[in-house]
C-alpha positions as CSV (number, residue, x, y, z in Angstrom):
1,M,0.0,0.0,0.0
2,K,1.5,3.3,-1.2
3,P,1.5,6.3,1.3
4,T,-0.8,9.1,0.1
5,P,0.9,12.4,-0.8
6,Q,0.9,14.9,2.1
7,A,0.9,18.7,2.2
8,S,4.2,19.8,3.3
9,F,5.2,22.4,6.0
10,S,8.5,23.9,6.5
11,Y,10.0,26.0,9.3
12,D,10.1,29.3,7.5
13,G,6.2,29.3,7.6
14,S,5.7,28.3,4.1
15,Y,2.8,25.6,3.4
16,R,2.7,23.5,0.2
17,P,-0.7,21.8,-0.3
18,V,-0.7,18.5,-2.3
19,G,-0.2,19.2,-6.1
20,S,0.4,22.7,-5.8
21,G,3.7,24.2,-7.5
22,K,4.4,27.3,-5.3
23,P,4.2,27.3,-1.4
24,L,1.5,29.4,0.0
25,C,3.0,31.5,2.9
26,L,0.4,31.3,5.8
27,F,2.8,32.9,8.4
28,S,6.3,33.7,8.7
29,F,7.9,32.8,12.1
30,I,10.6,35.3,11.6
31,L,8.0,38.1,11.4
32,L,6.4,36.4,14.7
33,Y,9.7,36.6,16.4
34,R,10.4,40.2,15.6
35,M,6.8,41.1,16.6
36,L,7.4,39.3,19.9
37,V,10.7,40.9,20.5
38,Q,9.2,44.3,19.8
39,A,6.6,43.5,22.6
40,H,3.6,43.3,20.3
41,V,2.8,40.1,22.2
42,Q,-1.1,40.1,21.9
43,L,-0.9,40.6,18.1
44,A,1.8,37.8,17.7
45,W,-0.1,35.4,19.7
46,F,-3.2,36.1,17.7
47,G,-1.2,35.3,14.7
48,I,0.1,32.1,16.2
49,M,-3.4,31.0,16.9
50,Q,-4.7,31.9,13.5
51,F,-1.8,29.8,12.1
52,L,-2.5,26.9,14.3
53,M,-6.1,26.9,13.2
54,H,-4.8,26.4,9.5
55,M,-2.5,23.6,10.7
56,K,-4.8,21.7,13.0
57,S,-6.3,19.6,10.2
58,S,-3.0,17.7,10.3
59,Q,-1.7,16.4,13.4
60,R,1.8,16.1,12.1
61,H,1.8,19.9,10.9
62,F,0.4,21.0,14.2
63,Q,3.2,19.2,16.1
64,R,5.8,20.8,13.9
65,A,4.3,24.2,14.3
66,M,4.0,23.9,18.0
67,S,7.7,22.8,18.3
68,C,8.6,25.9,16.2
69,I,6.6,28.1,18.4
70,L,8.2,26.6,21.6
71,S,11.6,27.1,20.1
72,I,10.8,30.7,19.6
73,K,9.3,31.1,23.2
74,Y,12.6,29.5,24.4
75,Q,14.8,32.0,22.4
76,L,12.8,34.8,23.8
77,L,13.2,33.8,27.3
78,V,17.0,33.5,26.8
79,H,17.1,36.9,24.9
80,F,15.1,38.7,27.8
81,S,17.1,37.1,30.6
82,H,20.3,38.5,29.1
83,D,18.8,41.9,29.1
84,K,18.5,42.0,32.9
């Protein structure tokens, strides 16, 4: 039994549905990171939630998105702990 083709998700926030030629950028994690660093926390988390709503149809994509977000959160903790 052959595996069915899956949509792919990459860490730069681009999303490639099955059969599409070009990636559809749903959200850029780099932009999110900058927004968070600049203290636009509420707007950034709204963006994250919107992104996850797109991703939740696929458990694998959801887990990748979550690990990406946790990585950003960790980097921010390190970033702000150095500022003190």
